[in-house]
All heavy atoms as a GROMACS GRO file, in nm:
protein
  547
    1MET      N    1  -0.992   3.464   0.962
    1MET     CA    2  -0.948   3.383   1.069
    1MET      C    3  -0.821   3.437   1.133
    1MET      O    4  -0.813   3.446   1.256
    1MET     CB    5  -0.923   3.241   1.019
    1MET     CG    6  -0.848   3.156   1.117
    1MET     SD    7  -0.800   2.993   1.064
    1MET     CE    8  -0.803   3.001   0.890
    2GLY      N    9  -0.727   3.472   1.052
    2GLY     CA   10  -0.594   3.515   1.102
    2GLY      C   11  -0.603   3.636   1.196
    2GLY      O   12  -0.534   3.641   1.294
    3ASN      N   13  -0.694   3.731   1.162
    3ASN     CA   14  -0.703   3.846   1.246
    3ASN      C   15  -0.748   3.811   1.384
    3ASN      O   16  -0.700   3.867   1.487
    3ASN     CB   17  -0.796   3.950   1.182
    3ASN     CG   18  -0.788   4.085   1.255
    3ASN    OD1   19  -0.680   4.130   1.281
    3ASN    ND2   20  -0.900   4.146   1.277
    4LYS      N   21  -0.839   3.713   1.400
    4LYS     CA   22  -0.884   3.670   1.532
    4LYS      C   23  -0.770   3.612   1.610
    4LYS      O   24  -0.757   3.633   1.730
    4LYS     CB   25  -0.999   3.571   1.517
    4LYS     CG   26  -1.125   3.632   1.462
    4LYS     CD   27  -1.235   3.532   1.443
    4LYS     CE   28  -1.355   3.585   1.378
    4LYS     NZ   29  -1.446   3.651   1.471
    5LEU      N   30  -0.688   3.530   1.544
    5LEU     CA   31  -0.569   3.472   1.611
    5LEU      C   32  -0.475   3.580   1.651
    5LEU      O   33  -0.421   3.578   1.764
    5LEU     CB   34  -0.502   3.370   1.520
    5LEU     CG   35  -0.577   3.241   1.499
    5LEU    CD1   36  -0.506   3.157   1.392
    5LEU    CD2   37  -0.593   3.164   1.627
    6LYS      N   38  -0.448   3.675   1.563
    6LYS     CA   39  -0.354   3.783   1.589
    6LYS      C   40  -0.401   3.867   1.710
    6LYS      O   41  -0.324   3.902   1.798
    6LYS     CB   42  -0.333   3.868   1.469
    6LYS     CG   43  -0.226   3.972   1.484
    6LYS     CD   44  -0.205   4.044   1.348
    6LYS     CE   45  -0.095   4.150   1.365
    6LYS     NZ   46  -0.069   4.217   1.237
    7VAL      N   47  -0.530   3.900   1.710
    7VAL     CA   48  -0.587   3.980   1.821
    7VAL      C   49  -0.577   3.898   1.952
    7VAL      O   50  -0.532   3.958   2.056
    7VAL     CB   51  -0.734   4.022   1.792
    7VAL    CG1   52  -0.798   4.077   1.915
    7VAL    CG2   53  -0.737   4.116   1.677
    8ALA      N   54  -0.612   3.776   1.953
    8ALA     CA   55  -0.604   3.691   2.074
    8ALA      C   56  -0.461   3.678   2.118
    8ALA      O   57  -0.434   3.684   2.240
    8ALA     CB   58  -0.663   3.556   2.051
    9ARG      N   59  -0.371   3.667   2.027
    9ARG     CA   60  -0.228   3.656   2.061
    9ARG      C   61  -0.177   3.787   2.121
    9ARG      O   62  -0.106   3.790   2.224
    9ARG     CB   63  -0.151   3.624   1.932
    9ARG     CG   64  -0.006   3.592   1.954
    9ARG     CD   65   0.056   3.533   1.828
    9ARG     NE   66   0.037   3.608   1.706
    9ARG     CZ   67   0.102   3.720   1.673
    9ARG    NH1   68   0.192   3.772   1.753
    9ARG    NH2   69   0.077   3.780   1.554
   10ALA      N   70  -0.222   3.899   2.067
   10ALA     CA   71  -0.186   4.031   2.122
   10ALA      C   72  -0.238   4.051   2.263
   10ALA      O   73  -0.172   4.107   2.350
   10ALA     CB   74  -0.233   4.141   2.028
   11GLU      N   75  -0.363   4.004   2.284
   11GLU     CA   76  -0.422   4.013   2.417
   11GLU      C   77  -0.338   3.938   2.522
   11GLU      O   78  -0.334   3.980   2.637
   11GLU     CB   79  -0.564   3.958   2.416
   11GLU     CG   80  -0.663   4.050   2.343
   11GLU     CD   81  -0.801   3.986   2.330
   11GLU    OE1   82  -0.824   3.871   2.368
   11GLU    OE2   83  -0.886   4.059   2.274
   12ARG      N   84  -0.275   3.830   2.481
   12ARG     CA   85  -0.190   3.752   2.573
   12ARG      C   86  -0.047   3.805   2.574
   12ARG      O   87   0.034   3.759   2.648
   12ARG     CB   88  -0.185   3.604   2.528
   12ARG     CG   89  -0.311   3.524   2.543
   12ARG     CD   90  -0.337   3.464   2.682
   12ARG     NE   91  -0.223   3.425   2.760
   12ARG     CZ   92  -0.173   3.301   2.767
   12ARG    NH1   93  -0.226   3.202   2.701
   12ARG    NH2   94  -0.072   3.276   2.846
   13ASP      N   95  -0.020   3.905   2.485
   13ASP     CA   96   0.113   3.965   2.476
   13ASP      C   97   0.221   3.860   2.445
   13ASP      O   98   0.325   3.853   2.512
   13ASP     CB   99   0.148   4.044   2.604
   13ASP     CG  100   0.267   4.137   2.584
   13ASP    OD1  101   0.289   4.183   2.468
   13ASP    OD2  102   0.339   4.162   2.682
   14VAL      N  103   0.191   3.776   2.345
   14VAL     CA  104   0.290   3.676   2.302
   14VAL      C  105   0.305   3.688   2.151
   14VAL      O  106   0.221   3.737   2.077
   14VAL     CB  107   0.245   3.532   2.336
   14VAL    CG1  108   0.244   3.515   2.488
   14VAL    CG2  109   0.110   3.499   2.282
   15ASN      N  110   0.421   3.642   2.104
   15ASN     CA  111   0.447   3.648   1.958
   15ASN      C  112   0.418   3.509   1.900
   15ASN      O  113   0.387   3.413   1.972
   15ASN     CB  114   0.592   3.693   1.930
   15ASN     CG  115   0.699   3.604   1.985
   15ASN    OD1  116   0.681   3.482   1.993
   15ASN    ND2  117   0.808   3.664   2.030
   16GLN      N  118   0.430   3.500   1.768
   16GLN     CA  119   0.400   3.375   1.699
   16GLN      C  120   0.489   3.260   1.743
   16GLN      O  121   0.442   3.145   1.764
   16GLN     CB  122   0.413   3.394   1.545
   16GLN     CG  123   0.306   3.480   1.488
   16GLN     CD  124   0.326   3.502   1.339
   16GLN    OE1  125   0.439   3.488   1.283
   16GLN    NE2  126   0.219   3.539   1.270
   17GLU      N  127   0.614   3.290   1.763
   17GLU     CA  128   0.706   3.189   1.807
   17GLU      C  129   0.668   3.131   1.943
   17GLU      O  130   0.678   3.012   1.971
   17GLU     CB  131   0.849   3.241   1.809
   17GLU     CG  132   0.954   3.134   1.835
   17GLU     CD  133   1.094   3.181   1.812
   17GLU    OE1  134   1.114   3.294   1.760
   17GLU    OE2  135   1.184   3.106   1.848
   18GLN      N  136   0.626   3.217   2.034
   18GLN     CA  137   0.589   3.174   2.168
   18GLN      C  138   0.463   3.083   2.160
   18GLN      O  139   0.457   2.983   2.232
   18GLN     CB  140   0.562   3.295   2.261
   18GLN     CG  141   0.691   3.366   2.293
   18GLN     CD  142   0.663   3.500   2.360
   18GLN    OE1  143   0.583   3.579   2.312
   18GLN    NE2  144   0.728   3.523   2.475
   19VAL      N  145   0.365   3.120   2.077
   19VAL     CA  146   0.247   3.036   2.061
   19VAL      C  147   0.290   2.899   2.007
   19VAL      O  148   0.251   2.795   2.058
   19VAL     CB  149   0.142   3.102   1.971
   19VAL    CG1  150   0.025   3.007   1.950
   19VAL    CG2  151   0.088   3.229   2.031
   20ALA      N  152   0.370   2.904   1.899
   20ALA     CA  153   0.411   2.778   1.833
   20ALA      C  154   0.483   2.688   1.934
   20ALA      O  155   0.453   2.568   1.937
   20ALA     CB  156   0.506   2.812   1.714
   21LYS      N  157   0.574   2.744   2.010
   21LYS     CA  158   0.647   2.662   2.106
   21LYS      C  159   0.553   2.603   2.211
   21LYS      O  160   0.564   2.484   2.249
   21LYS     CB  161   0.754   2.746   2.173
   21LYS     CG  162   0.847   2.672   2.262
   21LYS     CD  163   0.963   2.755   2.315
   21LYS     CE  164   1.051   2.671   2.402
   21LYS     NZ  165   1.165   2.749   2.453
   22ALA      N  166   0.461   2.682   2.260
   22ALA     CA  167   0.370   2.637   2.365
   22ALA      C  168   0.278   2.523   2.316
   22ALA      O  169   0.239   2.438   2.398
   22ALA     CB  170   0.286   2.757   2.413
   23VAL      N  171   0.244   2.524   2.189
   23VAL     CA  172   0.152   2.418   2.138
   23VAL      C  173   0.230   2.312   2.055
   23VAL      O  174   0.168   2.232   1.987
   23VAL     CB  175   0.038   2.478   2.055
   23VAL    CG1  176  -0.049   2.564   2.147
   23VAL    CG2  177   0.084   2.556   1.938
   24CYS      N  178   0.362   2.320   2.065
   24CYS     CA  179   0.450   2.218   2.000
   24CYS      C  180   0.438   2.218   1.850
   24CYS      O  181   0.430   2.111   1.784
   24CYS     CB  182   0.426   2.077   2.058
   24CYS     SG  183   0.455   2.072   2.233
   25PHE      N  184   0.435   2.334   1.788
   25PHE     CA  185   0.437   2.350   1.642
   25PHE      C  186   0.565   2.416   1.603
   25PHE      O  187   0.629   2.485   1.683
   25PHE     CB  188   0.327   2.448   1.591
   25PHE     CG  189   0.185   2.408   1.613
   25PHE    CD1  190   0.084   2.500   1.593
   25PHE    CD2  191   0.147   2.286   1.656
   25PHE    CE1  192  -0.046   2.471   1.608
   25PHE    CE2  193   0.014   2.251   1.675
   25PHE     CZ  194  -0.084   2.348   1.653
   26HIS      N  195   0.604   2.401   1.480
   26HIS     CA  196   0.708   2.483   1.423
   26HIS      C  197   0.651   2.623   1.403
   26HIS      O  198   0.534   2.633   1.373
   26HIS     CB  199   0.755   2.424   1.289
   26HIS     CG  200   0.876   2.490   1.231
   26HIS    ND1  201   0.869   2.604   1.159
   26HIS    CD2  202   1.006   2.461   1.243
   26HIS    CE1  203   0.991   2.645   1.126
   26HIS    NE2  204   1.076   2.558   1.174
   27ARG      N  205   0.730   2.725   1.422
   27ARG     CA  206   0.679   2.863   1.408
   27ARG      C  207   0.614   2.882   1.272
   27ARG      O  208   0.511   2.950   1.258
   27ARG     CB  209   0.791   2.966   1.430
   27ARG     CG  210   0.732   3.110   1.439
   27ARG     CD  211   0.833   3.214   1.420
   27ARG     NE  212   0.885   3.222   1.285
   27ARG     CZ  213   0.819   3.284   1.181
   27ARG    NH1  214   0.702   3.343   1.203
   27ARG    NH2  215   0.870   3.290   1.064
   28ASP      N  216   0.674   2.825   1.168
   28ASP     CA  217   0.621   2.842   1.031
   28ASP      C  218   0.480   2.784   1.019
   28ASP      O  219   0.392   2.837   0.951
   28ASP     CB  220   0.712   2.782   0.930
   28ASP     CG  221   0.679   2.820   0.787
   28ASP    OD1  222   0.665   2.942   0.761
   28ASP    OD2  223   0.656   2.728   0.703
   29THR      N  224   0.456   2.672   1.091
   29THR     CA  225   0.324   2.611   1.090
   29THR      C  226   0.221   2.705   1.150
   29THR      O  227   0.114   2.729   1.090
   29THR     CB  228   0.323   2.477   1.161
   29THR    OG1  229   0.417   2.388   1.100
   29THR    CG2  230   0.188   2.415   1.166
   30TYR      N  231   0.253   2.762   1.265
   30TYR     CA  232   0.162   2.858   1.327
   30TYR      C  233   0.143   2.980   1.241
   30TYR      O  234   0.031   3.028   1.221
   30TYR     CB  235   0.207   2.896   1.469
   30TYR     CG  236   0.111   2.994   1.527
   30TYR    CD1  237  -0.011   2.950   1.579
   30TYR    CD2  238   0.133   3.131   1.521
   30TYR    CE1  239  -0.107   3.036   1.626
   30TYR    CE2  240   0.037   3.220   1.569
   30TYR     CZ  241  -0.084   3.175   1.619
   30TYR     OH  242  -0.177   3.261   1.664
   31PHE      N  243   0.251   3.029   1.185
   31PHE     CA  244   0.241   3.148   1.094
   31PHE      C  245   0.143   3.122   0.980
   31PHE      O  246   0.054   3.200   0.950
   31PHE     CB  247   0.377   3.179   1.036
   31PHE     CG  248   0.381   3.281   0.925
   31PHE    CD1  249   0.373   3.416   0.954
   31PHE    CD2  250   0.388   3.238   0.793
   31PHE    CE1  251   0.372   3.511   0.852
   31PHE    CE2  252   0.384   3.332   0.691
   31PHE     CZ  253   0.380   3.468   0.719
   32ARG      N  254   0.153   3.002   0.919
   32ARG     CA  255   0.064   2.970   0.806
   32ARG      C  256  -0.081   2.959   0.850
   32ARG      O  257  -0.173   3.000   0.778
   32ARG     CB  258   0.111   2.839   0.737
   32ARG     CG  259   0.239   2.855   0.662
   32ARG     CD  260   0.288   2.720   0.607
   32ARG     NE  261   0.413   2.736   0.539
   32ARG     CZ  262   0.425   2.772   0.413
   32ARG    NH1  263   0.324   2.803   0.343
   32ARG    NH2  264   0.547   2.783   0.360
   33ILE      N  265  -0.102   2.903   0.968
   33ILE     CA  266  -0.240   2.895   1.019
   33ILE      C  267  -0.294   3.034   1.047
   33ILE      O  268  -0.407   3.071   1.007
   33ILE     CB  269  -0.244   2.812   1.149
   33ILE    CG1  270  -0.215   2.664   1.114
   33ILE    CG2  271  -0.381   2.823   1.219
   33ILE    CD1  272  -0.193   2.572   1.234
   34GLU      N  273  -0.213   3.122   1.114
   34GLU     CA  274  -0.260   3.253   1.148
   34GLU      C  275  -0.286   3.340   1.021
   34GLU      O  276  -0.384   3.414   1.014
   34GLU     CB  277  -0.154   3.326   1.235
   34GLU     CG  278  -0.204   3.461   1.285
   34GLU     CD  279  -0.110   3.526   1.381
   34GLU    OE1  280  -0.098   3.479   1.495
   34GLU    OE2  281  -0.048   3.630   1.343
   35LYS      N  282  -0.207   3.323   0.920
   35LYS     CA  283  -0.224   3.397   0.796
   35LYS      C  284  -0.332   3.339   0.705
   35LYS      O  285  -0.368   3.401   0.606
   35LYS     CB  286  -0.091   3.403   0.720
   35LYS     CG  287   0.015   3.488   0.786
   35LYS     CD  288  -0.023   3.630   0.785
   35LYS     CE  289   0.086   3.716   0.841
   35LYS     NZ  290   0.046   3.856   0.847
   36GLY      N  291  -0.385   3.222   0.739
   36GLY     CA  292  -0.485   3.160   0.658
   36GLY      C  293  -0.435   3.082   0.538
   36GLY      O  294  -0.511   3.044   0.452
   37TYR      N  295  -0.306   3.056   0.535
   37TYR     CA  296  -0.244   2.982   0.428
   37TYR      C  297  -0.264   2.832   0.448
   37TYR      O  298  -0.246   2.753   0.356
   37TYR     CB  299  -0.094   3.006   0.416
   37TYR     CG  300  -0.054   3.152   0.393
   37TYR    CD1  301   0.065   3.204   0.439
   37TYR    CD2  302  -0.139   3.241   0.322
   37TYR    CE1  303   0.101   3.333   0.419
   37TYR    CE2  304  -0.101   3.372   0.302
   37TYR     CZ  305   0.018   3.420   0.349
   37TYR     OH  306   0.053   3.548   0.326
   38ARG      N  307  -0.297   2.794   0.566
   38ARG     CA  308  -0.314   2.649   0.602
   38ARG      C  309  -0.428   2.639   0.702
   38ARG      O  310  -0.439   2.719   0.792
   38ARG     CB  311  -0.184   2.603   0.665
   38ARG     CG  312  -0.183   2.461   0.713
   38ARG     CD  313  -0.051   2.433   0.786
   38ARG     NE  314  -0.034   2.302   0.833
   38ARG     CZ  315  -0.097   2.252   0.941
   38ARG    NH1  316  -0.186   2.323   1.009
   38ARG    NH2  317  -0.076   2.128   0.980
   39LEU      N  318  -0.509   2.536   0.683
   39LEU     CA  319  -0.616   2.510   0.778
   39LEU      C  320  -0.561   2.434   0.898
   39LEU      O  321  -0.475   2.348   0.882
   39LEU     CB  322  -0.730   2.428   0.716
   39LEU     CG  323  -0.808   2.498   0.602
   39LEU    CD1  324  -0.909   2.401   0.545
   39LEU    CD2  325  -0.871   2.625   0.649
   40ALA      N  326  -0.606   2.466   1.014
   40ALA     CA  327  -0.566   2.395   1.136
   40ALA      C  328  -0.655   2.271   1.153
   40ALA      O  329  -0.776   2.274   1.127
   40ALA     CB  330  -0.584   2.488   1.258
   41THR      N  331  -0.590   2.164   1.199
   41THR     CA  332  -0.669   2.045   1.226
   41THR      C  333  -0.748   2.068   1.358
   41THR      O  334  -0.716   2.164   1.431
   41THR     CB  335  -0.578   1.923   1.252
   41THR    OG1  336  -0.501   1.946   1.370
   41THR    CG2  337  -0.486   1.898   1.131
   42PRO      N  338  -0.850   1.988   1.382
   42PRO     CA  339  -0.924   2.006   1.508
   42PRO      C  340  -0.834   1.998   1.629
   42PRO      O  341  -0.853   2.080   1.726
   42PRO     CB  342  -1.025   1.894   1.509
   42PRO     CG  343  -1.050   1.867   1.363
   42PRO     CD  344  -0.913   1.887   1.297
   43GLU      N  345  -0.734   1.915   1.631
   43GLU     CA  346  -0.641   1.906   1.744
   43GLU      C  347  -0.557   2.034   1.757
   43GLU      O  348  -0.536   2.083   1.867
   43GLU     CB  349  -0.550   1.784   1.726
   43GLU     CG  350  -0.617   1.652   1.733
   43GLU     CD  351  -0.689   1.611   1.608
   43GLU    OE1  352  -0.655   1.668   1.500
   43GLU    OE2  353  -0.777   1.527   1.615
   44GLU      N  354  -0.515   2.084   1.640
   44GLU     CA  355  -0.440   2.210   1.642
   44GLU      C  356  -0.525   2.328   1.692
   44GLU      O  357  -0.479   2.411   1.770
   44GLU     CB  358  -0.383   2.238   1.502
   44GLU     CG  359  -0.275   2.145   1.463
   44GLU     CD  360  -0.238   2.158   1.316
   44GLU    OE1  361  -0.320   2.204   1.234
   44GLU    OE2  362  -0.125   2.118   1.282
   45GLN      N  363  -0.649   2.328   1.647
   45GLN     CA  364  -0.739   2.437   1.692
   45GLN      C  365  -0.757   2.433   1.844
   45GLN      O  366  -0.752   2.539   1.908
   45GLN     CB  367  -0.876   2.416   1.628
   45GLN     CG  368  -0.883   2.440   1.480
   45GLN     CD  369  -1.017   2.409   1.424
   45GLN    OE1  370  -1.118   2.398   1.495
   45GLN    NE2  371  -1.027   2.398   1.293
   46LYS      N  372  -0.775   2.316   1.900
   46LYS     CA  373  -0.791   2.302   2.043
   46LYS      C  374  -0.665   2.345   2.118
   46LYS      O  375  -0.677   2.418   2.219
   46LYS     CB  376  -0.828   2.157   2.078
   46LYS     CG  377  -0.966   2.113   2.036
   46LYS     CD  378  -0.986   1.968   2.068
   46LYS     CE  379  -1.113   1.915   1.999
   46LYS     NZ  380  -1.123   1.773   2.005
   47ALA      N  381  -0.549   2.308   2.066
   47ALA     CA  382  -0.424   2.344   2.137
   47ALA      C  383  -0.405   2.496   2.133
   47ALA      O  384  -0.369   2.556   2.234
   47ALA     CB  385  -0.309   2.276   2.068
   48ILE      N  386  -0.428   2.557   2.018
   48ILE     CA  387  -0.412   2.703   2.009
   48ILE      C  388  -0.513   2.777   2.095
   48ILE      O  389  -0.479   2.868   2.170
   48ILE     CB  390  -0.428   2.749   1.861
   48ILE    CG1  391  -0.312   2.695   1.777
   48ILE    CG2  392  -0.434   2.901   1.850
   48ILE    CD1  393  -0.332   2.709   1.626
   49ALA      N  394  -0.638   2.732   2.090
   49ALA     CA  395  -0.743   2.796   2.171
   49ALA      C  396  -0.716   2.782   2.322
   49ALA      O  397  -0.733   2.877   2.397
   49ALA     CB  398  -0.878   2.733   2.137
   50ARG      N  399  -0.671   2.666   2.362
   50ARG     CA  400  -0.637   2.643   2.502
   50ARG      C  401  -0.528   2.741   2.548
   50ARG      O  402  -0.537   2.805   2.652
   50ARG     CB  403  -0.592   2.497   2.522
   50ARG     CG  404  -0.580   2.457   2.666
   50ARG     CD  405  -0.544   2.312   2.686
   50ARG     NE  406  -0.628   2.222   2.600
   50ARG     CZ  407  -0.584   2.144   2.506
   50ARG    NH1  408  -0.455   2.138   2.476
   50ARG    NH2  409  -0.665   2.068   2.433
   51PHE      N  410  -0.419   2.751   2.465
   51PHE     CA  411  -0.311   2.840   2.502
   51PHE      C  412  -0.355   2.986   2.505
   51PHE      O  413  -0.317   3.064   2.592
   51PHE     CB  414  -0.192   2.826   2.405
   51PHE     CG  415  -0.078   2.919   2.436
   51PHE    CD1  416   0.002   2.897   2.545
   51PHE    CD2  417  -0.055   3.030   2.358
   51PHE    CE1  418   0.104   2.986   2.577
   51PHE    CE2  419   0.047   3.120   2.387
   51PHE     CZ  420   0.128   3.098   2.500
   52LEU      N  421  -0.439   3.026   2.405
   52LEU     CA  422  -0.482   3.166   2.397
   52LEU      C  423  -0.601   3.197   2.492
   52LEU      O  424  -0.643   3.311   2.498
   52LEU     CB  425  -0.516   3.201   2.253
   52LEU     CG  426  -0.398   3.202   2.156
   52LEU    CD1  427  -0.439   3.227   2.013
   52LEU    CD2  428  -0.288   3.301   2.197
   53LYS      N  429  -0.647   3.090   2.554
   53LYS     CA  430  -0.761   3.104   2.649
   53LYS      C  431  -0.884   3.160   2.586
   53LYS      O  432  -0.950   3.252   2.639
   53LYS     CB  433  -0.719   3.185   2.773
   53LYS     CG  434  -0.603   3.120   2.846
   53LYS     CD  435  -0.562   3.191   2.971
   53LYS     CE  436  -0.453   3.118   3.038
   53LYS     NZ  437  -0.406   3.179   3.159
   54LYS      N  438  -0.917   3.105   2.471
   54LYS     CA  439  -1.037   3.144   2.394
   54LYS      C  440  -1.109   3.021   2.349
   54LYS      O  441  -1.051   2.915   2.325
   54LYS     CB  442  -0.999   3.223   2.270
   54LYS     CG  443  -0.924   3.352   2.295
   54LYS     CD  444  -1.020   3.457   2.340
   54LYS     CE  445  -0.946   3.590   2.358
   54LYS     NZ  446  -1.038   3.694   2.403
   55PRO      N  447  -1.242   3.026   2.329
   55PRO     CA  448  -1.313   2.911   2.272
   55PRO      C  449  -1.270   2.891   2.123
   55PRO      O  450  -1.242   2.987   2.049
   55PRO     CB  451  -1.459   2.954   2.274
   55PRO     CG  452  -1.467   3.070   2.368
   55PRO     CD  453  -1.329   3.137   2.366
   56VAL      N  454  -1.262   2.762   2.084
   56VAL     CA  455  -1.226   2.730   1.948
   56VAL      C  456  -1.316   2.805   1.850
   56VAL      O  457  -1.270   2.859   1.750
   56VAL     CB  458  -1.236   2.578   1.925
   56VAL    CG1  459  -1.218   2.546   1.777
   56VAL    CG2  460  -1.130   2.503   2.008
   57SER      N  461  -1.443   2.807   1.879
   57SER     CA  462  -1.540   2.873   1.788
   57SER      C  463  -1.514   3.022   1.768
   57SER      O  464  -1.550   3.080   1.666
   57SER     CB  465  -1.682   2.848   1.834
   57SER     OG  466  -1.702   2.904   1.963
   58ASP      N  467  -1.449   3.087   1.865
   58ASP     CA  468  -1.417   3.227   1.853
   58ASP      C  469  -1.299   3.252   1.760
   58ASP      O  470  -1.294   3.346   1.686
   58ASP     CB  471  -1.382   3.289   1.988
   58ASP     CG  472  -1.502   3.319   2.076
   58ASP    OD1  473  -1.617   3.289   2.031
   58ASP    OD2  474  -1.484   3.363   2.190
   59LEU      N  475  -1.204   3.158   1.765
   59LEU     CA  476  -1.080   3.169   1.685
   59LEU      C  477  -1.094   3.110   1.545
   59LEU      O  478  -1.026   3.157   1.456
   59LEU     CB  479  -0.964   3.102   1.756
   59LEU     CG  480  -0.928   3.162   1.895
   59LEU    CD1  481  -0.820   3.078   1.959
   59LEU    CD2  482  -0.885   3.308   1.880
   60PHE      N  483  -1.177   3.007   1.531
   60PHE     CA  484  -1.189   2.937   1.403
   60PHE      C  485  -1.339   2.921   1.368
   60PHE      O  486  -1.385   2.810   1.350
   60PHE     CB  487  -1.123   2.797   1.415
   60PHE     CG  488  -0.979   2.800   1.450
   60PHE    CD1  489  -0.940   2.789   1.582
   60PHE    CD2  490  -0.883   2.817   1.352
   60PHE    CE1  491  -0.798   2.790   1.616
   60PHE    CE2  492  -0.747   2.820   1.386
   60PHE     CZ  493  -0.708   2.806   1.515
   61PRO      N  494  -1.412   3.029   1.358
   61PRO     CA  495  -1.555   3.015   1.332
   61PRO      C  496  -1.589   2.945   1.200
   61PRO      O  497  -1.682   2.862   1.196
   61PRO     CB  498  -1.605   3.162   1.330
   61PRO     CG  499  -1.486   3.242   1.303
   61PRO     CD  500  -1.371   3.166   1.360
   62GLU      N  501  -1.514   2.973   1.093
   62GLU     CA  502  -1.540   2.907   0.962
   62GLU      C  503  -1.515   2.759   0.973
   62GLU      O  504  -1.594   2.680   0.923
   62GLU     CB  505  -1.451   2.970   0.854
   62GLU     CG  506  -1.459   3.118   0.842
   62GLU     CD  507  -1.365   3.191   0.931
   62GLU    OE1  508  -1.283   3.129   0.999
   62GLU    OE2  509  -1.380   3.316   0.939
   63GLN      N  510  -1.404   2.721   1.032
   63GLN     CA  511  -1.369   2.579   1.039
   63GLN      C  512  -1.457   2.507   1.138
   63GLN      O  513  -1.489   2.388   1.121
   63GLN     CB  514  -1.221   2.564   1.079
   63GLN     CG  515  -1.129   2.599   0.964
   63GLN     CD  516  -0.985   2.571   1.002
   63GLN    OE1  517  -0.914   2.666   1.032
   63GLN    NE2  518  -0.945   2.450   1.004
   64SER      N  519  -1.499   2.571   1.247
   64SER     CA  520  -1.581   2.508   1.345
   64SER      C  521  -1.715   2.471   1.288
   64SER      O  522  -1.770   2.365   1.314
   64SER     CB  523  -1.606   2.602   1.469
   64SER     OG  524  -1.485   2.625   1.533
   65ALA      N  525  -1.768   2.553   1.199
   65ALA     CA  526  -1.897   2.524   1.134
   65ALA      C  527  -1.883   2.406   1.042
   65ALA      O  528  -1.971   2.321   1.029
   65ALA     CB  529  -1.944   2.647   1.056
   66VAL      N  530  -1.771   2.393   0.974
   66VAL     CA  531  -1.745   2.283   0.882
   66VAL      C  532  -1.724   2.153   0.963
   66VAL      O  533  -1.772   2.047   0.922
   66VAL     CB  534  -1.621   2.313   0.791
   66VAL    CG1  535  -1.585   2.191   0.713
   66VAL    CG2  536  -1.650   2.432   0.700
   67ALA      N  537  -1.652   2.162   1.070
   67ALA     CA  538  -1.620   2.045   1.151
   67ALA      C  539  -1.738   1.986   1.222
   67ALA      O  540  -1.742   1.871   1.261
   67ALA     CB  541  -1.506   2.076   1.247
   68SER      N  542  -1.840   2.068   1.251
   68SER     CA  543  -1.953   2.026   1.324
   68SER      C  544  -2.041   1.930   1.254
   68SER      O  545  -2.052   1.925   1.134
   68SER     CB  546  -2.038   2.143   1.369
   68SER     OG  547  -1.961   2.229   1.450
   0.00000   0.00000   0.00000
């Protein structure tokens, strides 16, 4: 999961802190989600995907299957 977030973040040319700020998370929260240390809630998934301009299912395929 984390690699997909990292790649999408790199495509937008933003760092973890910028993503976290844009989606109203603490940077550490975003870091933990990106590294796979913490699962993102459906609301967090949507916020991150919206900011990174990617479908939720592209960024969180494992979690999307579970949430469905």
